[in-house]
N, C-alpha and C positions, 0 to 999 in steps of 0.2 A: 753400641752394637756393631758399627762399622769397624771399629778397632778390633773388637772381638773376632768378627768374621775375617778380618785381614790376617790376624795371627793364625786362625784356624786354617785358612786357605794356603798360607805359607807352609803350614805343616803338610797339607795335602800335596803341594808341589814338592816339598822336601822328601816326603814319603816316596813319591814317584821317582824322584831323582836317585835316591839311595837304592831303590829296588832295580832301577835301570842298570846299575852296576852288575846285577846278576844276569843281564841279557834280555833281549826282546821277549823271550818266552815267559820270563817272570813278569814282565810288564803286561803281557797278554793275559796272564793268569789273574792278576789283581784287577785288570780291566774287565774280565768276564764276570768276576764276583762283584764288582763295584755296584752295578744296578740292583743286585740282590741285597747287598748290604744297605743300599739306600732305601729299599722297600722296608727293611727292618727299621731303619732310622725314621722313615715316614710315619710309622705307627706311633712312635714316641713323639715326633715333632707335631703330629696332628693333635694328640691329646694336649701337648704343650700349648699349641695355638688356642685350643678350646679353653684351657685353663686360663691363659693370658687374657683372652677376650672376655670371659665371664667375670674374672677378677676385676678387670678394668671397668667393665660395665657396672658392677656392684659398687666400686669406688665412686664412679660418676653419679650413682644413685644415692650416695652417702650411706650405704648398707655395709657396715664393717662385718657384721655376723655372716652375711651372705658371702663376702669375699673370703672369710676364714673357711667356711664350709666348702667353697669351690676349690680352694687350695688343698684341703685335706682329702677330699674325694679324689681329686686328680692324682695325688701321690699314691694312694692305695691302688687306684686303677692301673698306674704305670707298672707296678711290681707284678700284679696279676697278669697283665698282658705279656710282660717279659717272660714269665714262667711258661705260659701257653706257647709263646714263640719258639722256645727251645724245643718243645715237643713237636711242633709243626715243621720247623725248618731243618732240624738235624737229620731226619731220615730222607728228606726230599732233595737236599741240596746237590747230591751227585747227579741226579736225573736232570735237575734244572740246568746245571752247568753243561752237562752232556748235550742237551737240546740246543744250547747256545752255540755249540761248536767246539767245546773243549775236548781234546783228545790226548791220549798218551801222557807225555811228560807235563804238558800244559794243564791237563785235568788234575794230575797228582799235586802239582804246585798249588793250584786253585783250592783244592780240598784241604791241604795243609794250612793255608791261610784262613779259609772260611770257617773251619770247625772251631778254632779258637775264639773268633768273634761271635759266633752263634751262641756259645756257652755264656758269653757276657751280656746277653740280651736284657736281663732284669736291670743290670747296672746302666746300660745304655738308655733304657726307658726312663729310669729314675732321673738320670742326669738331664735329659732333654726336658722332661716335664717340670722338674724343679727350677730349671732355668727359665721356663715359660712363666712360672709363678712370679719369679723376681721381676721379669719384664712387665708382667701385668700390673704390678703394684708400682711401677715406675722406677724400680731400682736397677736401671740398666748398667750402672757402674760396676756393681758386684757381679752381675751376670757376665759382664766383660772380663772381670778378673778371673772368674772360674774357668771360662772358656780359654782365655789366653794362657793361664797357668798350665792347664792340661796340654794345650797344643805345643807350647814351648818345651815342655818336658818330653813330649813325643818326638820332637825334632832332635833333641839331645840323645834320646834312647835308641832311635832307629839304627844309627851306625854301630852302636855298642852291641845291640842284640843281633843285628844281621851279620856283622863281620867279625867283631871282637869275640863274641860268645859262639859264633858259628851257627846260629839258628837258621840262617838263610831267610827265606820268605816268611817263615813262621815267626821269626824275630820281629818283623814289622807288625804282625798282629799282636804279639805280646806287648810291644811298646804302646800300641793303641789302647789296649785294655788297661794297662797300668796308668796311663795318662788320664783316662776317663775316671778311674777310681780316685785319683788325686783331686780332680775337679769336683767329683761327687762329694768327697770328704769336706771340701771347703764349703759347698752349699749347705750340706747337712749341719756343719758347725754353726753357720749363721741362722739357719731356720730352727734347729731343734735344741741347740745348747746356748748360744749367745742370746737368741730370741729378741733381737732388736729390729726385726723386720716389721712392716705394717701388718701383714697377716700373721695369725697364730694358728697352731694346729692342735687337733684333738682327734682321737679315734671316734669314728662314727660314719654314718652313711645317710645321704639325702637323695632320694630318687629324682626329685624335681631338678636339683642342681646337676645331678648326673646327666639327665636328659639334655639340659642346656649345654653342658660341656660336649656331649656326644653329637648334638645337633650341629655344632661348629667343628668339633674335632674329627668326626668320621669323614665328612667331606674333605677336610684339610688333609687327613691321612691318605685318603683315596687320591686326592689331587697330587700329592707328592709321590705316592706309589705309581700313579699313571706316568709321571715324569721318568721314574726309574724303569718302568716297563717299556717305555719308549726307548730309553737308552739300551735296554736289553735287546729290543728288536733291532735297533741301529747297530749294535754289536754283531748281530747275526748278519746284517747286510754287509758290514765291514769284513766279516769272515768270508762271505761269498765273493766279495770284490777283491780282497787282498790277503786272505788267509790269516794266520796268527799275526803276521806283520801288520795287517790292516787294523786289527784290534789294538796292537801296541801303539800305532800312530794315533788312532782315535783316542785312546786312553790318555796319551801324553798331551795332545792338542786340547782335549776337553778340559784337562786340569788347568791349563793356562787360561782358557776362556773363562772357566769358573772363577779363577783369580780376579778376572775383570769384573765379575758380578758381585764381588765382596761388598763394596759400599752399597750396592743396590739391595742385596739381601738384608744388610743392616737397616737400611731405610724402610724396607718392606715390613720388618718386625715392628719398627716404630709406627708405621702407618696403621697397623692393626690395633695397637694400643691407643693411639691418639684418636683415631676415628671411632674406636669403641667407646672411649670416654665422651667424645662429642655426641655420639648417638645416645648414650645414657643420659646426657644432659639435655638432649633434644635441641641441639644447636646446629642448624643447617649450615650457617656461615663457616663455623670452625671445621665442619665435616668437609665442605668443598675446598677450603683453603689447604687442609692437610693433604687431600688427594692431588690437587693440581700443582701445588708447590713441589711435592715429592716427584711428580712426573717430569716437571720442567728441569729440576736439578739432576734427576737421574738420567735424563736424555743427554745433558751436557757431559756428565761423568762418563757415560757409555761411549760417547763420541771421542773423548780424549783418550780413553783406554784403547779403543779400536785403533786410533792412529799410532799409538805407542807400539802395539803388537805388529801392525803392518811394517813399521820401520825396523823393529828389533827382532823380527821373526828368525833370521839366520842365527843370531846369538842365543836366543831362547832355545832353539832346536838343539844346539850343541850340548846343553845341560842334560838332555835325555838320550844322547847318542854318543857318549864318551867312551863306551866300551867298544872293543874291536868289532864285535858282531852288530852293535847298534848303529855303526856308520852306514849300514845298508838302507836304513829308513830315513836318513837325514833329509834328503831333497824332498821327499814326499811329505815329511813332517812340516817343513817350511811352507809348502803350498797349503797344507791343511790349516795351519795357524792363520795364514793371511785370509783365507776364505771364511773360516769360522769367526774371525774377529768382527766381520760385518754383522754378526748376530747381535752384538751388544747394544747399539743405540735403540733398537726397538724393544728391548727387554722391559724398561720401566713402564711402558704403556700397558702391557699385560700384567706384569708382576704386581705393580702397585694398585692396579684396579682390583686384582684378585685379593690383595691384602685388605683393601677397603671393604670388599664384600664380606670378608671374615670378621672385620671389626664391627660391622653393623648387624652381624648375626645371620647373614645370607650365605651360609656355607655352601649350599647347593649351587649357587651361581659361580662361586669360586671353583668348585669342582668342575662345572660345565666348561668354563673357559680354559681350564688346564687340560681337560680331555681334548678340547678342540685344538689347542696349541701343539700338544705333544703326540697323542695317539692318532689324531686325525691329520692335522696339517703337516707336521714334521715327518712322520712316518710315510704318509701318502706321497709327499713330494719326493722324499728319498727313494721310495720304491719306484716311482715313475722314472727318476733319473738313472737308477742302477739297473733295473730289470727291463724297462721299456726302451729308454734312450741309450742304454749300455755305456754310461758315463764313468763306470768304475768307482774308485774311492772318491773322486771329485764329486760324483753324484750324491754321495752321502752328505758331504759338507754343504753343497748348494741346497739340498733338500731341507736341511736344518734351518739354514738362513732364510729361505723364502717362506717356509712354513711358519716360522716365528713372526716374520713381518706381516703376513696375511692375517694371522690370528690377533696380533697386537692391535691392528686397526679396528677389528670387529669388537674386541674386548673393551678398548677404551671408549668407543662409542656407546656401548651398553652401560659402562660405568657412569658416563655423563648423564645418561637418561635416568639412571637410578638415583644419583645424587640430587638432580633437579626435582624428582618426584618426592624425595624425602624432605627437601627444603620446603616444598609447598605443604606437606603434611604437618611439619613442625610449626609453620607460620599459622596454620589453621587452629592450633591448640590454644 
C-alpha cells in the first residue's frame, strides 16, 4: 500500500505541475475544488474502510460467508451512494466554490474541472470500495497494482489532454476519470471474472452486515470529510491572507507535504486490517504490537521526509513556478514548504491511532480525534494566527503545524489507554 500511495501521490504532484503551466489562476481553481473532491472521495473511502474492517474481522473469526456478504453489500452500497452524490453535488458546487472565494475566471475554471469529476462519482465510489475489499482480505499486492496502474496512466494522459488536445484544465479532469476507469476495470476483472480472490460475490442484502459496515464506515467518511472541510476553511483563510495566489501557494505546498505522508497513509491502511484481524482473534499482544511498531516507524519516516523538504524546498518550488506568471509566488512557496514540512513527524501518532480505532470497530473515536485535529485544532490555531495575530499566510502554515502537534499528543494518549483496556478484557476471556 505504501508503493500504491507513492505512485498515486506522484500523480497528484504531476497533476499540479502540469496544471501550473496554465498559470496560478488554474492552480487556485483546482485548489478551491480539491477539498470538495476529497469530501466526495471520503464517502467512498469511508465505506471502503468499513468493508475492509468487517471483511478482516470475519476472516479473523474464520467466517468466510460473513466476509463474502460484507464485500457484496459494500459494493452495492458504493454504486447507490455514487448516484445520490451526483444529484447532490452537481447543483450545489457553484455556490460552494463561490463561498470559498472563487470569483470570475477562477470560478469558471474550477467549474470546468469539477463538473467532469462529479459525473464520475459512481465510478469513484466503486473503485475505492473495491480496493478496500481487496485490502480487507489481505490482497494488498493487487490493490497496489490497480491504484498504480490508474495513477501512472493519469500522469501520461495529463499533458496529452491538457496541452496536445487543448482541453486545458478540463483535460486534467478527463485524465483522472479515464485512469480511475482503468483501475476499476482491473479490480472488476479479478473480483467478478477471474474469481480467484478469497471473497466471492452474489446479489443480496444483509442488514446486520450493513450496520457493521456503516458503524465503521460512516465515522470514517465523516472523519475524512472533516479533514476536507478543514482544508476548505483553510483555503478561505488563504484567500483572505493572500488572494488567489494564497490558494495557489497552499495547493502546491500541500501537495508536496501530502507526498511526504504517502508511506504513512499506506501503513495506516495496513494498521486497520492488522488490528482488525487481531481484534477478531482477541489477541491483545498482536493489537499492541501493530499499533506501537507502526507509530515508531512512522515517526522516523516523517522525520526523514521533513528534513528532505527543508533542504530541497527551493528546488521543489521551481516545479510549480516555471511559468512566467508563476515566478511571483516562488519565494512564498519556499517558506510555506519549510514550515508545513514540520507537520510530518507528528502525523503517525494521530493517524495510526485513528486507524487502530477503525480496526477494532470504534469508529466514533476515530471520528472524534479527526475532528479535534482538523476542525478544532488546525482551524482554531490558523484563525488565531491570521485574524488575531495578523500573521498573514505564515499564520495559516503555523496553525496547521501546531494544531496537528497538539492533537497528536492527545490522540496517542487515548489510543494507549484503549489498547491497554482491550488487552485486559481479552486476558479475562
